[in-house]
C-alpha positions in Angstrom: 100.4 -4.9 108.3 104.1 -5.6 107.3 104.8 -8.3 104.8 107.6 -10.4 105.2 110.2 -11.3 102.7 108.9 -14.8 102.0 105.5 -13.3 101.0 106.8 -10.6 98.7 107.4 -12.9 95.6 104.3 -14.6 96.4 102.0 -11.4 96.1 103.9 -10.8 93.0 102.9 -13.7 91.3 99.4 -13.6 92.4 99.2 -10.0 90.8 100.6 -11.0 87.6 98.0 -13.8 87.3 95.0 -11.1 88.4 96.8 -8.8 85.5 97.0 -11.5 83.0 93.1 -12.6 83.7 92.2 -9.1 83.3 93.7 -9.2 79.7 92.2 -12.3 78.6 88.9 -10.7 77.4 90.7 -8.4 74.8 92.6 -11.0 73.5 89.7 -13.7 73.4 87.9 -10.5 71.1 91.0 -10.5 68.9 90.1 -13.7 67.3 86.4 -14.0 68.1 84.9 -14.2 64.3 86.2 -17.5 63.0 84.4 -17.8 59.9 81.8 -15.9 57.5 79.8 -17.5 54.7 77.6 -15.9 52.0 74.3 -17.0 50.0 72.2 -14.9 47.4 68.8 -15.9 46.4 68.4 -15.9 43.4 71.8 -17.1 42.1 70.5 -16.5 38.6 68.0 -14.0 37.6 65.9 -13.3 34.3 63.5 -10.7 34.0 62.5 -7.0 34.5 65.2 -4.8 35.7 66.2 -2.9 38.1 65.5 -6.0 40.6 66.2 -6.8 44.3 69.0 -9.7 44.9 69.0 -10.6 48.7 72.6 -11.5 49.9 72.6 -13.3 53.6 75.9 -13.6 55.5 76.1 -15.8 58.5 78.9 -15.0 61.0 80.2 -17.3 63.0 82.2 -16.6 66.5 84.0 -18.6 68.9 83.6 -16.5 72.1 80.5 -14.7 73.3 79.1 -12.2 73.5 81.1 -10.1 71.1 80.3 -6.6 69.2 81.3 -7.1 65.4 81.7 -4.1 63.1 81.3 -4.9 59.3 80.4 -3.5 56.2 79.1 -5.0 52.6 80.9 -4.7 49.6 79.8 -4.7 45.9 81.1 -5.2 42.8 80.4 -2.0 41.5 82.6 -0.6 43.9 80.0 0.5 46.4 80.0 0.0 50.3 77.1 -0.1 52.8 78.0 2.1 56.1 79.7 0.2 58.6 77.6 -1.3 61.1 77.7 -2.9 64.5 75.9 -6.2 66.0 76.2 -7.7 69.4 76.6 -11.7 68.8 75.5 -13.7 72.0 75.2 -17.4 70.1 77.5 -19.1 68.2 76.6 -17.5 64.9 74.3 -14.9 63.7 73.0 -13.9 60.1 72.4 -10.5 58.3 71.0 -9.4 54.9 71.6 -6.9 52.5 69.0 -6.1 49.7 70.8 -4.7 46.4 68.8 -3.5 43.3 70.7 -3.9 40.3 70.1 -4.3 36.9 68.9 -1.8 33.6 67.0 -3.0 31.1 68.8 -5.2 28.4 72.0 -5.5 30.9 73.4 -8.9 30.8 76.2 -9.3 33.8 77.3 -10.6 36.7 77.6 -9.2 40.0 78.7 -10.1 43.6 78.7 -9.0 47.3 80.8 -9.7 50.1 80.4 -9.2 53.8 83.9 -7.8 55.0 84.1 -8.1 59.3 86.2 -4.9 60.6 86.3 -5.5 64.2 87.3 -7.5 66.0 89.0 -9.8 63.5 89.7 -8.7 60.1 87.8 -11.1 57.6 85.8 -11.2 54.3 83.3 -13.9 53.2 83.7 -15.1 49.4 81.8 -13.4 46.9 78.1 -14.7 46.3 77.7 -13.9 42.3 74.6 -13.6 40.6 74.1 -13.7 36.7 71.7 -11.2 35.7 70.0 -11.6 32.5 67.9 -8.2 32.4 64.9 -7.5 29.5 
């Protein structure tokens, strides 16, 4: 079937819209993580050490489903191995337990969650006051 000259521009426009629609999921993923919050329990610890402290971060997303890569960062300079999760709801909670402290130590330690992809974003630091016996 031969196209008429008048239908060629319409075909090009339709093709451009189709290509733009295919590109939307990738651009939506770029801004999928909207924020990250973090809490720690307990915020003050007094007792025997080393002890285990649990950090819990919530990753909020604006587009779903989405794969999110993240890692935990600690005040001692350590990092967890990168992890990947699929988030199909508006948010997803992840936890990290960190064994910290030595007998007689008094100091503040912190952890934060760093999102690596699809958006580069980090939580604030969740600080724990350690008072080790």
